[in-house]
Structure formats: structure tokens, C-alpha cells
matplotlib code that plots the C-alpha trace (Angstrom):
import matplotlib.pyplot as plt

x = [50.1, 50.8, 48.3, 48.2, 47.1, 44.5, 43.3, 43.0, 41.2, 38.3, 37.8, 37.3, 35.1, 33.0, 32.8, 31.7, 28.8, 27.7, 27.8, 25.9, 23.0, 23.0, 22.8, 20.3, 17.8, 18.4, 19.3, 16.4, 14.2, 10.4, 7.7, 5.6, 2.6, 0.7, -3.0, -3.3, -0.5, -2.3, -5.5, -4.5, -2.6, -6.0, -8.1, -5.7, -6.0, -9.9, -11.5, -15.0, -14.6, -15.5, -13.3, -15.1, -12.2, -8.4, -6.2, -2.6, 0.1, 2.6, 5.3, 3.3, 4.0, 0.5, -3.0, -6.6, -9.6, -13.2, -15.2, -18.7, -20.2, -19.0, -15.9, -12.3, -9.3, -5.8, -2.9, 1.0, 4.1, 6.8, 9.6, 8.9, 5.8, 2.2, 0.0, -3.7, -6.1, -10.0, -10.2, -13.2, -15.3, -13.6, -10.2, -8.2, -7.7, -6.8, -5.3, -4.5, -0.5, 0.1, 2.4, 1.6, -1.6, -1.7, -3.2, -1.5, -3.5, -3.2, -4.5, -5.8, -6.2, -3.1, 0.6, 0.4, 1.5, 0.0, 2.1, 1.9, 0.8, 1.2, -1.3, -0.6, -2.8, -5.1, -8.5, -7.0, -6.2, -9.6, -11.3, -9.7, -10.1, -13.9, -13.9, -12.1, -14.6, -17.3, -15.5, -15.1, -17.3, -17.8, -18.0, -21.5, -20.7, -22.6, -25.5, -26.2, -29.0, -28.0, -25.5, -27.0, -26.9, -27.0, -30.2, -30.8]
y = [15.8, 13.0, 10.5, 11.5, 14.9, 13.4, 11.6, 14.3, 16.5, 13.5, 13.1, 16.8, 16.9, 14.2, 15.8, 19.1, 17.3, 15.5, 19.0, 20.5, 17.9, 17.5, 21.7, 22.2, 19.8, 16.8, 14.2, 15.1, 12.3, 13.0, 11.9, 9.2, 9.6, 12.2, 11.6, 14.7, 13.5, 10.1, 11.6, 13.5, 10.7, 8.5, 11.1, 11.8, 8.1, 7.7, 11.3, 10.1, 8.4, 10.0, 9.2, 8.7, 7.5, 6.9, 4.5, 4.5, 2.2, 2.7, 3.3, 5.3, 3.1, 1.9, 3.7, 2.2, 4.4, 3.5, 5.0, 6.3, 3.4, 0.6, -0.2, -0.1, 1.8, 1.3, 3.4, 2.1, 4.0, 2.8, 4.7, 8.3, 6.9, 5.5, 2.3, 3.2, 0.7, -0.2, -3.8, -5.2, -8.2, -11.1, -9.8, -10.0, -12.6, -11.0, -12.7, -11.2, -10.9, -12.8, -10.6, -7.0, -4.9, -5.6, -7.7, -9.9, -8.9, -10.9, -9.7, -12.4, -10.6, -8.1, -8.2, -6.3, -9.2, -7.9, -7.9, -7.7, -3.9, -3.1, -0.2, 2.0, 0.0, -3.1, -0.6, 0.5, -3.2, -4.3, -1.5, -2.1, -5.7, -4.7, -2.6, -5.7, -8.0, -5.9, -6.6, -10.3, -12.6, -15.6, -19.0, -20.7, -24.2, -27.2, -28.3, -31.7, -33.5, -34.9, -37.8, -41.1, -43.2, -39.8, -38.8, -34.6]
z = [-12.9, -10.3, -9.3, -5.8, -6.9, -9.0, -6.5, -3.9, -6.4, -7.3, -3.6, -3.1, -5.8, -4.6, -1.1, -2.8, -4.6, -1.4, 0.3, -2.1, -2.2, 1.6, 2.2, -0.6, 0.9, -1.2, 1.4, 4.2, 4.9, 3.6, 5.7, 3.5, 5.6, 3.6, 3.2, 1.0, -1.5, -1.5, -2.2, -4.9, -6.6, -6.4, -7.7, -10.8, -11.3, -10.5, -11.0, -10.8, -7.4, -4.2, -1.2, 2.1, 4.4, 4.3, 5.9, 5.2, 6.5, 9.2, 6.6, 4.5, 1.1, 0.8, 1.3, 1.2, 0.4, 1.1, -1.6, -1.4, -3.6, -1.5, -3.5, -2.3, -3.7, -3.3, -3.9, -3.1, -3.6, -6.0, -5.6, -7.1, -8.8, -7.1, -8.8, -8.2, -8.5, -7.6, -5.7, -7.3, -6.1, -5.9, -6.8, -3.3, -0.5, 2.9, 5.9, 9.5, 10.3, 13.6, 15.4, 13.8, 13.5, 9.4, 6.7, 4.1, 0.8, -2.5, -5.7, -8.1, -11.3, -11.6, -12.1, -8.5, -6.0, -3.1, 0.5, 3.9, 5.2, 8.7, 10.3, 13.0, 15.1, 15.2, 14.9, 11.5, 10.1, 11.3, 9.6, 6.0, 6.6, 7.0, 3.5, 1.9, 3.1, 1.2, -1.8, -1.5, -3.2, -1.5, -2.5, -1.5, -0.4, -1.7, 0.5, 0.6, 2.7, 6.0, 5.4, 5.6, 8.9, 11.4, 12.7, 12.5]

ax = plt.figure().add_subplot(projection="3d")
ax.plot(x, y, z, "-o")
ax.set_aspect("equal")
plt.show()
């Protein structure tokens, strides 16, 4: 068999495989914003937690849950898998994003780095930030007396 015939056969085989994947639906883009799937995945990880409200990011790769007992749940897509966790008081730092309706979240006690999470609108970002503020541990500033030489 000549090299030219072998190249044509390989190219035809590759096209056949690509066509089969395309026509069976393997190349369709799945909408990642599925709150039902997010609720099921979070409930699988934390079956005892009652969910009151769900807010997904714009791209659907992350989801924040307001839980019945005041805690906040978090679910993030990592390829075909999900990472779920409860956000405990003092476990996160949150900053607003400047040019987008979103938040920059850092997890302090986890290998999960956090990141920038953009929501559909600023109302959703504000709501999630309020949930997260409820799970903060605020440091108390040291209160000293009035400075000397100043009248109150």
C-alpha cells in the first residue's frame, strides 16, 4: 500500500469519527446554568442542609446557596465533577469586582483558591455578598482611650 492511499484512509477515518460524534450529540454545547443539577449535586454532598435560595454565576460554573440555618453553601464545576463546600464564619474574604456585577472570593482554609465570580446583575452579586457577610467573623478593633492632647 502506498503512502498516499494510507493518508487518504486515515483522513477519511478521522472525518468519520468526527461526524459520528457530531451527529450523536457529543459536540453540542450544554447550558451550564442548570440550578436543578446544582441543587442535586449540593444535596448529594450535604444531604442534611436545607436550601433557601440559589444564585448561579453568569457562566454557570459556580453556585452559591443560602441555607436555612444561615450558612452559605458553594458549588463549583471542575470539568465533569463538582466541588461542594460549606462556607464557615471567617473562611472567606470578599471584594466587589470593579467593572462587572461580581465578587472576588478567597477561601482561607481550603485548597480551593476561590476566584472572581460574575453574576447576571448587580442585585444578585449584592445578595450573595450579604449571605457571605453573615458568615464573616469580624475582627474587633482595639478600642483605646482618647489620644492625649486632644479634646473630645
